[in-house]
C-alpha positions, 0 to 999 in steps of 0.5 A: 500486532498479530493482525498487522503481521497477518495482513503483511504476510497476506499482502506479500503472498498475494503480490507474489501471486500477482507477479505470476501473471503467466501462471494465473492469467489476466482475470486472477491477476486483476482480482488479486490486484484489487484485493491487495489494494483493499488490504493496503487501504485497511492496513494503512487507514484502519490499523496504522491510523495512529501514525497520522495523528502526531504528524503535525506535532513536534520538531521537524528535523531532516530525518523526520522530514525524509521519513514522512516524505518517503511514507507519503510517496509510498501512500500515493503510489497506488492511486497515482498508478491507477490514475495513470493506468486509467488515463493511458489505457 
């Protein structure tokens, strides 16, 4: 639990620093972005991996479907954003 909260706090601080683009400059902004992406992947795939196991088990009501859809959209947002950035850059 402490590991999860620590990663959440670190990601929050780094995102705020990344938003301070005029103060940090382009290089630091991009480095922070890559670090946040790495922490996000560790957080999601290593620490929260137990969340994925019961996805195919149990009954699906409207609330569960909505929750899974929102979580999957949040999970897909960084790679889709990166792909769009690389395509239109």
